[in-house]
DRENKOL-908637 format. One line per 4 residues: number of its first residue (from 1); their letters; for each residue x, y, z of N, C-alpha, C. Coordinates in pm, 1 decimal, m for minus. Example, Ala and Ser with C-alpha at 12.3 -4.5 7.8 and 13.67 -1.06 7.14 Angstrom:
1 = as = 1319.0:m569.0:780.0:1230.0:m450.0:780.0:1320.0:m330.0:780.0  1285.0:m225.0:708.0:1367.0:m106.0:714.0:1290.0:3.0:787.0
END
This chain:
1 = mtgt = 12693.1:9378.4:9194.9:12551.8:9395.4:9240.8:12487.1:9244.1:9153.2  12404.7:9115.4:9265.4:12358.6:9024.3:9245.2:12238.0:9049.9:9213.3  12185.8:9088.8:9386.7:12037.1:9099.3:9373.8:11971.1:9284.4:9308.5  11856.5:9275.9:9314.7:11848.2:9379.5:9304.1:11735.2:9488.1:9404.9
5 = vrvg = 11846.9:9581.2:9400.0:11758.1:9741.7:9525.7:11646.8:9793.8:9547.2  11542.3:9744.6:9554.8:11406.9:9852.5:9558.0:11383.2:9924.0:9691.4  11352.1:10007.8:9647.6:11382.8:10092.8:9764.4:11169.1:10190.4:9725.5  11144.1:10200.4:9876.0:11042.2:10247.0:9864.0:10953.2:10342.7:10035.5
9 = iggw = 10833.2:10339.9:10062.2:10787.8:10381.1:10168.4:10685.6:10295.3:10179.8  10582.4:10321.8:10331.2:10450.9:10208.6:10389.4:10367.7:10266.9:10324.2  10325.0:10233.2:10234.7:10173.3:10266.5:10179.9:10205.9:10385.5:10154.1  10046.0:10452.4:10031.6:10076.4:10590.2:9997.9:9920.6:10691.4:9988.6
13 = tfep = 9873.5:10628.8:10070.1:9747.1:10716.2:10126.2:9832.6:10805.7:10247.6  9813.7:10874.2:10269.3:9864.0:11012.4:10371.9:9804.2:11150.3:10357.1  9718.5:11197.2:10365.7:9764.3:11349.4:10372.2:9801.5:11475.2:10316.3  9932.6:11437.8:10406.3:10006.7:11575.5:10399.7:10121.7:11559.6:10256.5
17 = wrgv = 10107.8:11451.0:10279.0:10228.3:11429.8:10089.9:10146.9:11492.0:9994.7  10014.1:11485.3:10030.6:9934.2:11597.7:9917.6:9970.2:11730.4:9864.9  10076.4:11788.5:9740.6:10080.5:11901.1:9657.1:10298.1:11938.9:9729.3  10317.5:11816.7:9884.7:10423.7:11732.4:9852.1:10513.0:11667.9:9796.8
21 = fype = 10409.8:11572.2:9819.1:10525.1:11512.7:9762.8:10427.5:11457.7:9614.4  10253.5:11378.8:9579.6:10184.1:11405.3:9542.7:10172.9:11604.4:9461.8  10099.0:11517.5:9318.2:10139.0:11698.6:9305.9:9978.9:11747.5:9338.5  10025.6:11908.0:9280.5:9856.6:11981.4:9395.3:9744.8:11900.4:9288.2
25 = glaq = 9601.8:11830.3:9318.5:9563.9:11874.9:9159.2:9542.8:11692.7:9161.5  9618.1:11620.5:9246.7:9626.1:11436.2:9165.2:9479.5:11394.8:9245.4  9422.4:11337.4:9172.8:9328.7:11259.1:9190.7:9407.1:11182.7:9346.4  9303.1:11150.1:9377.9:9377.9:11093.5:9521.4:9360.8:10859.5:9479.4
29 = krel = 9245.9:10867.4:9372.7:9280.8:10754.3:9310.1:9317.7:10762.7:9211.5  9452.3:10841.9:9191.2:9547.1:10849.9:9065.5:9688.4:10837.6:9191.9  9704.3:10840.5:9308.1:9776.2:10850.9:9394.7:9882.3:10675.6:9373.3  9808.6:10612.3:9391.9:9907.3:10469.0:9350.8:10038.3:10424.1:9208.1
33 = efas = 9928.2:10500.7:9108.3:9966.9:10483.8:9003.7:10133.3:10641.5:9006.9  10044.5:10730.7:9057.2:10149.7:10799.1:9061.5:10352.4:10773.2:9130.3  10241.0:10710.9:9261.9:10365.5:10681.9:9359.1:10433.2:10531.7:9365.8  10383.7:10488.4:9243.6:10460.1:10291.5:9190.9:10536.7:10359.8:9057.2
37 = ralt = 10560.0:10518.2:9018.1:10675.1:10509.6:8868.4:10755.7:10590.3:8965.5  10716.6:10631.8:9122.2:10794.4:10745.6:9140.5:10896.2:10697.4:9265.0  10871.3:10536.7:9263.8:10937.7:10476.3:9346.9:10983.1:10352.7:9293.1  11026.1:10217.1:9343.7:11031.4:10087.2:9335.4:10968.4:9965.4:9414.9
41 = tiei = 10899.4:10053.8:9519.7:10882.0:9907.1:9596.2:10751.6:9976.4:9690.9  10681.2:9911.5:9711.1:10567.7:10015.3:9858.7:10528.1:9895.8:9930.5  10518.4:9964.2:10034.4:10520.9:9805.5:10198.7:10334.4:9829.0:10182.5  10249.5:9754.6:10170.0:10182.1:9764.9:10222.7:10085.1:9754.7:10381.5
45 = ngty = 10066.3:9836.7:10426.6:10070.9:9849.9:10544.2:9908.3:9839.3:10643.1  9833.7:9831.8:10545.0:9660.0:9831.8:10571.0:9591.3:9714.2:10593.2  9750.0:9646.9:10556.6:9661.2:9452.3:10561.6:9710.5:9408.1:10718.3  9830.1:9524.5:10769.1:9828.2:9498.3:10939.0:9713.5:9509.1:11002.3
49 = ystf = 9627.8:9533.0:11013.7:9475.6:9613.5:11026.4:9391.5:9510.6:11010.6  9359.9:9481.0:10850.9:9274.4:9462.8:10813.0:9253.8:9371.2:10645.8  9217.0:9267.5:10599.2:9184.3:9216.0:10492.8:9129.8:9310.5:10403.5  9209.6:9255.6:10267.6:9100.7:9295.3:10132.3:9056.8:9220.5:10067.9
53 = kpks = 9002.6:9229.8:9941.2:8892.6:9136.4:9877.7:8980.7:9111.7:9756.3  8980.7:9050.9:9704.4:9104.6:9008.7:9561.0:9113.5:9143.8:9457.6  8941.2:9139.5:9485.6:8958.2:9294.6:9377.7:9088.9:9431.3:9369.1  9040.6:9376.9:9558.5:9176.3:9527.7:9547.4:9350.6:9492.5:9523.8
57 = wlnw = 9348.2:9385.3:9551.8:9486.7:9289.9:9449.9:9508.5:9322.8:9365.2  9390.7:9311.5:9284.7:9403.2:9245.9:9167.3:9408.6:9423.5:9090.9  9396.4:9528.4:9121.5:9360.2:9706.5:9119.1:9516.7:9754.2:9107.3  9507.1:9686.9:9260.8:9690.9:9705.1:9297.8:9726.6:9697.4:9188.9
61 = rdet = 9754.9:9549.7:9072.6:9839.7:9480.6:8978.9:9876.8:9629.2:8892.0  9704.0:9603.9:8860.7:9670.5:9681.6:8718.2:9684.9:9840.3:8725.7  9777.8:9896.4:8886.0:9764.3:10001.3:8833.5:9921.6:10069.6:8833.2  9952.9:9958.7:8853.5:10121.3:9937.1:8927.5:10239.5:9934.4:8737.2
65 = pddf = 10297.9:9963.2:8746.4:10427.2:9945.0:8597.4:10470.1:9796.0:8614.0  10470.2:9720.1:8540.2:10539.3:9577.5:8537.2:10657.6:9516.7:8641.3  10710.8:9595.2:8626.0:10878.0:9599.6:8729.3:10835.3:9613.3:8871.0  10706.8:9667.5:8893.8:10745.7:9741.0:9020.7:10693.9:9571.1:9157.1
69 = vftv = 10676.1:9642.4:9253.5:10693.4:9474.6:9361.4:10656.5:9590.4:9500.9  10526.5:9489.9:9514.2:10464.1:9531.8:9655.2:10575.8:9411.0:9808.8  10540.2:9508.3:9905.7:10566.4:9339.3:9988.3:10416.7:9427.3:10078.2  10449.6:9293.8:10148.4:10290.3:9302.1:10251.5:10291.7:9321.2:10440.5
73 = kasr = 10283.7:9417.2:10489.0:10285.2:9373.4:10640.4:10146.2:9302.1:10676.7  10160.5:9177.0:10692.8:10086.3:9085.2:10807.3:10046.4:9098.6:10808.3  9939.8:9061.5:10939.8:9796.6:9146.1:11022.5:9846.7:9064.1:11170.6  9784.1:9203.1:11167.9:9875.8:9210.4:11362.2:9808.6:9065.2:11428.6
77 = yatn = 9699.3:9048.6:11417.0:9600.3:8884.5:11508.7:9694.9:8816.7:11452.4  9781.8:8820.0:11350.7:9923.0:8615.7:11338.2:9995.0:8668.1:11446.3  10058.8:8829.9:11427.2:10174.6:8805.1:11603.2:10126.8:8880.4:11624.4  10029.8:8966.9:11699.6:10026.2:9011.8:11850.1:9917.0:8914.4:11990.8
81 = rkvl = 10022.8:8825.2:12028.1:9890.4:8736.9:12068.9:10002.4:8680.3:12182.2  9995.8:8608.9:12310.9:10070.2:8564.6:12428.0:10136.3:8473.6:12276.7  10079.8:8361.6:12304.4:10163.9:8268.8:12239.2:10138.1:8215.9:12099.0  10257.3:8230.9:12045.6:10190.9:8247.5:11887.4:10273.8:8108.0:11869.5
85 = aegg = 10279.0:7957.9:11874.6:10269.5:7845.2:11813.6:10089.2:7836.5:11809.9  9999.8:7935.1:11859.1:9886.9:7911.6:11824.1:9770.0:8058.9:11771.3  9933.0:8086.4:11695.4:9872.9:8137.6:11524.1:9843.1:8128.3:11389.7  9866.6:7981.7:11427.7:9845.5:7863.9:11319.5:9705.5:7911.9:11174.8
89 = psva = 9569.8:7892.3:11253.5:9455.8:7953.9:11213.5:9483.7:8110.8:11162.5  9522.8:8157.6:11226.1:9486.6:8305.5:11149.7:9653.9:8351.4:11063.0  9748.9:8320.8:11103.7:9863.4:8308.5:10929.8:9747.9:8262.0:10913.7  9729.1:8194.4:10823.9:9635.9:8104.7:10741.4:9517.3:8223.2:10634.5
93 = rfle = 9439.3:8305.4:10741.5:9336.3:8366.6:10647.6:9368.4:8475.0:10606.3  9478.4:8540.4:10732.3:9568.4:8666.8:10615.9:9632.8:8636.1:10525.1  9671.0:8490.3:10530.3:9716.7:8419.0:10379.3:9640.8:8420.9:10283.5  9539.3:8368.3:10269.8:9395.5:8251.3:10203.0:9339.7:8454.5:10146.3
97 = qgmt = 9388.3:8573.7:10193.0:9271.4:8710.4:10097.3:9234.8:8729.5:9959.5  9392.9:8696.1:9856.4:9384.8:8739.8:9789.2:9493.3:8800.9:9723.4  9602.6:8764.8:9807.7:9690.2:8800.6:9758.4:9784.8:8834.1:9660.2  9770.5:8666.8:9634.3:9843.3:8620.0:9587.1:9764.6:8604.7:9433.3
101 = elgs = 9641.1:8779.1:9395.3:9589.8:8836.3:9219.2:9748.4:8899.8:9225.7  9799.8:8940.5:9244.6:9944.7:9021.7:9281.2:10045.4:9003.5:9180.8  10000.2:8843.1:9124.5:10116.7:8784.1:9084.0:10256.2:8803.0:9113.1  10302.5:8814.2:8962.3:10443.9:8844.6:8965.8:10471.1:9004.3:9080.9
105 = klgp = 10442.1:9078.9:9115.9:10451.2:9166.0:9240.5:10396.9:9125.1:9332.4  10403.2:9068.5:9397.2:10399.9:9035.5:9490.1:10564.9:8962.7:9542.3  10582.8:9068.2:9663.4:10716.8:9038.3:9724.9:10658.0:9018.8:9826.3  10837.5:8978.0:9987.7:10810.4:8927.7:10018.4:10684.3:9002.4:10164.1
109 = ivwq = 10682.1:8923.6:10261.7:10534.0:8974.1:10352.6:10682.5:8948.7:10512.7  10591.1:9128.9:10556.2:10658.7:9088.8:10683.2:10548.7:9049.1:10835.0  10633.6:9049.3:10849.7:10570.1:9061.7:11007.0:10671.9:9137.3:11162.4  10576.5:9201.7:11201.6:10643.8:9248.4:11285.8:10541.0:9247.1:11375.0
113 = fmpt = 10607.0:9192.6:11475.5:10566.7:9138.5:11701.2:10625.6:9289.1:11738.2  10602.1:9276.4:11898.4:10528.2:9410.9:11951.4:10661.9:9332.9:11985.4  10614.6:9521.6:12076.6:10810.3:9526.2:12165.0:10805.7:9438.2:12242.7  10691.4:9417.3:12358.3:10704.2:9298.0:12464.9:10698.4:9206.9:12443.1
117 = kkfd = 10746.2:9136.6:12321.7:10705.5:8990.2:12303.9:10912.0:8978.7:12283.3  10944.2:8844.8:12404.1:11030.8:8756.2:12439.0:11061.4:8692.1:12334.0  11194.6:8691.8:12328.5:11208.7:8554.5:12196.2:11218.3:8376.7:12280.5  11107.3:8328.9:12256.5:11124.4:8173.6:12353.2:11115.7:8100.1:12212.0
121 = pedf = 11269.9:8057.3:12194.6:11293.9:7944.6:12111.1:11167.1:7836.9:11990.1  11170.8:7807.5:12110.7:10990.7:7697.0:12137.9:10901.7:7780.4:12020.7  10816.1:7874.9:12142.2:10678.9:7934.8:12100.2:10788.5:8007.2:11960.2  10823.3:8068.3:11907.8:10923.7:8162.7:11788.1:10903.4:8047.7:11726.6
125 = gafl = 11022.1:7919.2:11650.1:11022.2:7873.4:11595.3:10848.7:7749.0:11532.8  10788.2:7755.7:11658.8:10608.4:7732.8:11627.2:10521.1:7799.9:11509.9  10579.1:7900.9:11460.4:10505.7:8053.2:11419.6:10575.5:8069.4:11278.9  10708.3:8012.8:11288.5:10799.7:7999.9:11192.7:10704.1:7846.9:11100.8
129 = sflp = 10686.8:7825.1:11153.4:10692.9:7657.1:11077.1:10507.6:7736.6:11021.3  10481.0:7795.0:11074.9:10370.2:7864.0:11001.3:10366.9:7905.0:10825.5  10446.1:7908.5:10851.4:10501.3:8014.7:10719.8:10545.4:7943.5:10557.2  10425.1:7957.7:10508.9:10411.4:7864.1:10385.5:10591.0:7962.4:10318.9
133 = kkld = 10640.6:7826.0:10215.8:10710.7:7867.6:10107.7:10653.1:7854.3:9981.0  10519.0:7886.7:9962.7:10486.7:7882.8:9817.4:10292.4:7909.9:9852.9  10207.3:7945.6:9791.3:10095.5:8025.6:9798.4:10045.3:7998.6:9652.3  9891.1:7914.0:9655.3:9866.3:7960.4:9490.0:9979.1:7938.6:9380.3
137 = glal = 10079.6:7850.1:9373.9:10162.5:7789.2:9356.6:10296.6:7957.3:9378.5  10242.0:7981.7:9383.0:10351.5:8169.9:9402.8:10473.5:8140.0:9505.4  10611.5:8139.1:9459.8:10684.4:8140.8:9575.2:10710.0:8253.3:9666.4  10681.6:8219.9:9834.7:10649.2:8330.1:9914.2:10789.5:8365.5:9995.5
141 = rhav = 10873.7:8484.8:9985.2:10926.7:8538.1:10161.7:10936.4:8555.6:10243.7  10968.2:8538.2:10321.4:10897.4:8578.9:10434.0:11040.3:8728.9:10524.8  11010.5:8788.1:10571.6:11089.4:8883.0:10700.1:11022.3:8891.1:10781.0  11058.1:8884.5:10922.1:10983.7:8888.1:11076.1:11087.6:9041.0:11178.8
145 = evrh = 11014.6:9109.6:11189.3:11154.0:9197.5:11216.8:11084.1:9199.9:11396.5  11186.1:9155.9:11412.9:11171.6:9108.6:11612.7:11151.6:9306.1:11710.1  11130.0:9311.8:11790.4:11163.6:9496.9:11880.7:11200.0:9511.4:12036.6  11223.2:9328.6:12056.5:11194.0:9310.1:12195.3:11452.4:9293.6:12193.4
149 = psfe = 11500.7:9350.9:12263.8:11665.3:9309.5:12322.4:11708.7:9175.5:12295.1  11634.8:9061.8:12348.3:11638.4:8921.1:12402.5:11603.0:8871.9:12258.1  11600.1:8935.8:12151.1:11645.3:8798.1:12015.1:11740.0:8869.9:11947.8  11871.6:8907.8:12003.7:12001.8:8957.1:11962.6:12112.3:8892.9:12005.0
153 = vpaf = 12047.8:8680.4:11998.2:12171.2:8610.4:12054.1:12142.6:8482.9:11908.5  12258.0:8429.3:11946.9:12273.4:8337.8:11793.7:12178.2:8221.9:11738.4  12137.8:8188.5:11871.5:11995.7:8099.5:11838.4:11865.8:8223.3:11749.6  11814.4:8315.2:11768.8:11722.8:8354.6:11661.8:11807.1:8366.6:11497.0
157 = tela = 11940.0:8434.4:11503.2:11968.7:8406.2:11388.9:11985.0:8240.4:11327.2  12036.8:8137.2:11392.9:11976.0:8031.2:11355.1:11825.0:7969.9:11357.5  11783.9:8033.7:11381.2:11651.9:7948.5:11348.8:11610.1:8010.0:11233.9  11618.8:8169.2:11239.3:11567.9:8216.3:11170.1:11676.5:8208.3:10943.8
161 = rkhg = 11750.8:8142.2:11018.5:11816.2:8013.3:10854.2:11737.6:7939.2:10852.3  11754.8:7897.8:11011.7:11688.8:7770.0:10933.1:11536.0:7710.9:10883.5  11504.2:7852.4:10917.3:11346.9:7761.3:10864.8:11355.5:7981.8:10756.8  11454.4:7991.2:10691.0:11425.1:8072.1:10535.9:11391.3:8216.0:10558.6
165 = vaiv = 11400.2:8275.9:10672.7:11341.2:8370.4:10695.2:11419.6:8554.1:10678.4  11410.5:8596.9:10634.5:11485.5:8747.7:10672.3:11460.7:8821.9:10812.0  11579.7:8858.6:10883.6:11590.2:8913.6:11005.2:11530.2:9080.6:10964.2  11436.9:9157.7:10990.7:11399.3:9267.3:10922.1:11548.4:9318.8:10990.4
169 = fatg = 11645.7:9441.3:10975.7:11684.0:9517.7:10965.8:11579.4:9705.5:11058.9  11629.7:9696.7:11083.8:11557.1:9799.8:11129.2:11615.4:9929.1:11258.7  11648.9:9986.0:11187.8:11697.6:10175.0:11282.5:11647.2:10200.6:11433.0  11471.9:10187.2:11502.9:11458.3:10251.6:11614.5:11520.1:10279.4:11680.7
173 = edyp = 11525.9:10349.0:11740.5:11621.9:10378.3:11869.0:11611.1:10311.3:12005.7  11411.9:10224.5:12012.2:11458.4:10146.2:12149.3:11480.5:10037.8:12116.5  11489.1:9941.8:12004.1:11471.7:9850.4:11945.4:11636.4:9762.8:11855.7  11575.5:9645.8:11845.8:11716.1:9633.0:11883.1:11782.5:9600.5:11670.0
177 = tide = 11872.4:9665.1:11673.9:11884.5:9680.3:11494.9:12011.5:9554.5:11469.7  11954.5:9458.1:11388.5:12020.9:9301.3:11306.7:12081.3:9295.9:11188.5  12116.2:9258.8:11183.1:12230.7:9262.2:11072.5:12260.6:9182.1:11034.2  12215.8:8995.5:11043.9:12254.4:8913.9:11021.3:12180.6:8864.5:10843.9
181 = psgg = 12274.7:8831.6:10781.8:12151.3:8743.3:10664.6:12132.1:8608.2:10666.2  11982.6:8581.6:10662.6:11908.6:8443.9:10725.3:11759.5:8369.4:10646.5  11751.6:8464.2:10505.5:11660.5:8448.0:10446.2:11674.3:8421.3:10292.6  11833.7:8473.2:10242.3:11859.3:8484.8:10105.4:11806.0:8595.8:10055.6
185 = ftya = 11788.3:8661.5:10097.5:11715.3:8924.4:10133.9:11720.5:8915.0:10207.4  11737.2:9094.4:10169.2:11721.4:9198.2:10314.6:11610.2:9281.1:10254.5  11551.6:9297.8:10429.0:11439.3:9344.6:10424.6:11539.3:9489.0:10503.3  11471.6:9601.4:10484.8:11520.6:9647.9:10590.6:11479.8:9786.2:10621.8
189 = rfmi = 11412.3:9809.8:10722.0:11323.9:9965.4:10749.1:11400.4:10053.4:10862.7  11417.4:10200.8:10730.3:11511.8:10303.5:10767.8:11382.3:10362.8:10903.2  11459.7:10489.6:11021.7:11279.9:10546.2:11066.3:11437.0:10600.3:11137.2  11485.1:10717.2:11037.7:11588.8:10839.1:10968.2:11507.6:10962.7:10982.2
193 = tqen = 11470.7:10994.8:10883.8:11398.8:11080.9:10816.7:11374.8:11245.9:10933.5  11412.1:11394.7:10855.1:11439.8:11429.9:10948.6:11298.5:11551.5:10867.3  11231.5:11619.2:10952.1:11123.3:11685.7:10837.3:11223.5:11865.6:10839.9  11325.4:11891.0:10869.2:11390.8:12000.7:10803.6:11464.4:11997.4:10711.9
197 = vaag = 11458.6:11913.8:10698.6:11634.3:11815.1:10568.2:11428.2:11803.5:10442.8  11478.2:11893.1:10346.3:11413.9:11893.1:10224.5:11447.0:11720.0:10164.1  11567.2:11661.8:10149.0:11569.5:11549.5:10140.9:11509.7:11430.2:10148.2  11489.0:11491.3:10372.7:11426.9:11366.5:10475.6:11562.4:11312.9:10521.0
201 = vtdk = 11675.4:11311.1:10405.3:11807.8:11282.8:10557.2:11920.8:11315.4:10455.1  12060.7:11365.1:10579.2:12157.9:11423.2:10510.0:12283.9:11364.9:10429.2  12338.7:11446.4:10378.6:12380.8:11316.7:10279.7:12504.8:11222.8:10348.1  12511.4:11261.3:10402.2:12546.4:11177.3:10535.4:12513.4:10955.2:10468.8
205 = qlsd = 12384.3:11034.9:10536.3:12313.7:10978.6:10566.6:12310.8:10841.2:10450.5  12245.1:10930.4:10324.9:12148.6:10867.8:10193.5:12368.4:10797.1:10237.6  12387.4:10876.4:10151.8:12603.9:10797.0:10150.7:12588.7:10620.2:10258.8  12548.0:10673.0:10384.3:12568.2:10614.0:10465.5:12448.3:10396.5:10393.0
209 = vakr = 12346.8:10452.1:10369.4:12245.8:10403.2:10327.5:12343.0:10364.9:10183.1  12299.6:10413.2:10071.7:12376.3:10345.2:9942.3:12461.6:10220.0:10003.0  12509.1:10272.7:10093.5:12704.9:10192.0:10081.9:12616.3:10014.9:10135.5  12499.0:10091.6:10258.9:12435.1:9915.0:10351.6:12446.4:9872.9:10162.7
213 = akaw = 12252.9:9930.8:10075.5:12190.9:9907.3:10031.0:12330.5:9814.6:9903.2  12420.7:9848.6:9908.3:12471.1:9789.8:9763.7:12620.0:9639.2:9877.1  12655.3:9643.8:9939.2:12647.8:9547.2:10050.4:12578.0:9444.3:10080.4  12418.9:9491.2:10115.9:12343.6:9372.2:10072.9:12356.0:9315.4:9951.9
217 = akgg = 12330.2:9383.4:9835.3:12274.2:9310.6:9708.6:12396.9:9256.8:9681.8  12454.1:9217.3:9746.9:12583.3:9168.3:9673.9:12511.2:9018.1:9745.3  12475.5:9008.7:9826.4:12392.4:8826.6:9865.8:12221.2:8839.3:9840.3  12231.7:8901.6:9757.1:12024.8:8933.8:9685.5:12023.1:8985.7:9708.0
221 = dafl = 11859.4:9005.4:9696.3:11772.6:9129.6:9618.4:11765.4:9191.2:9776.6  11733.6:9290.5:9826.1:11714.6:9423.6:9938.2:11633.1:9490.9:9878.2  11529.1:9540.0:9999.8:11392.3:9612.2:10056.7:11447.6:9677.4:10067.0  11456.3:9805.9:10082.2:11508.7:9905.5:10173.8:11379.1:10016.9:10196.2
225 = ffis = 11304.3:10037.5:10319.5:11204.7:10175.6:10303.3:11211.5:10258.8:10422.6  11186.0:10353.3:10396.5:11210.9:10440.0:10478.2:11035.6:10514.3:10531.1  11074.4:10520.7:10681.7:10914.2:10441.6:10759.2:10894.6:10526.7:10871.8  10776.3:10577.9:10893.0:10784.0:10638.8:11042.1:10914.4:10785.0:11014.0
229 = saki = 10965.2:10799.0:11136.1:11065.9:10917.0:11182.9:10905.2:11058.6:11122.2  11032.8:11203.7:11011.1:10905.2:11289.0:10991.6:10846.5:11171.4:10839.4  10744.9:11105.4:10888.1:10663.4:11054.1:10774.7:10619.9:11155.6:10641.8  10683.5:11269.0:10667.9:10557.6:11374.9:10535.9:10732.3:11373.7:10409.9
233 = rnpa = 10859.3:11324.4:10485.4:10959.4:11373.0:10425.9:11013.5:11200.5:10358.8  10988.8:11041.6:10368.6:10994.5:10925.0:10343.4:11012.9:10989.0:10226.6  10837.6:11025.9:10121.1:10933.5:10966.8:10034.7:11032.8:11089.1:9919.5  11057.0:11119.7:9974.7:11189.1:11249.9:9902.9:11329.4:11164.6:9928.8
237 = aaqa = 11287.1:11132.0:10066.8:11471.8:11083.0:10106.3:11498.0:10928.5:9947.1  11301.9:10817.4:10018.6:11331.5:10697.6:9918.5:11361.2:10789.9:9751.2  11323.9:10904.2:9683.2:11403.3:10915.5:9549.6:11501.6:11004.3:9532.2  11579.4:11039.3:9644.5:11653.5:11056.7:9660.2:11748.6:10940.2:9701.2
241 = likk = 11714.9:10814.8:9727.9:11800.9:10687.1:9730.5:11845.7:10613.5:9625.9  11680.6:10649.6:9511.7:11694.5:10608.1:9421.2:11812.6:10674.3:9350.1  11798.3:10763.9:9386.8:11915.4:10887.7:9207.8:12049.0:10841.3:9323.0  12074.7:10844.2:9386.8:12170.1:10835.4:9433.2:12263.9:10694.3:9395.4
245 = lga = 12155.9:10521.6:9437.8:12202.7:10406.1:9413.3:12190.0:10383.4:9187.2  12164.1:10478.8:9150.7:12120.6:10522.3:8988.9:12277.8:10587.1:9002.4  12278.0:10631.6:9009.7:12418.3:10741.0:8932.4:12596.7:10699.4:8946.1
END
């Protein structure tokens, strides 16, 4: 493999994980410390709903291991709009909240679009032009998660490649699953966990995901997340994949 594979979950605060993923009695303020040592990445999803002060980003940086990397879910105010070409100010406000305080722990930013948002090359291209390659001296990587079938066309892949952004590989039943290299790295969101399976996924599912991860890593870094589905089992699935890849 030429890239690094990182595996994680969305967020770290979820009450049902206490006593299942988190040890009984672990203080809530230590949950990020614990999760970041059991996993290799976490998608910060609170940023989809609100902004955070620079101090919060500093605290997250300091509570995690040196080799840990966060990804960041972009603000809905930037992506959930009728005309994306008018979203420049919202993109700027989101980016300028202090996330660069993470330093080397700042991984890709994922921009998720509404299931009703259709592909409009001109409008979507205008939005992609708002995404900077650098911020406060740090290189930025961007991934876009589209959820309307109109994006399953070569013109979309070509547009993503032109702007150097990755297309999120997502497994939701109602959304398109696009596996096309476009940004020099892979961002995947697996919605496949099952509550009645202790590891969250079956042995076959685990093997299939591990195979994909290794293939993606040949083209650069790969970030894999177990998201939604049986959320209580997502940490178990992530840990099982980490173990599988390290075997």
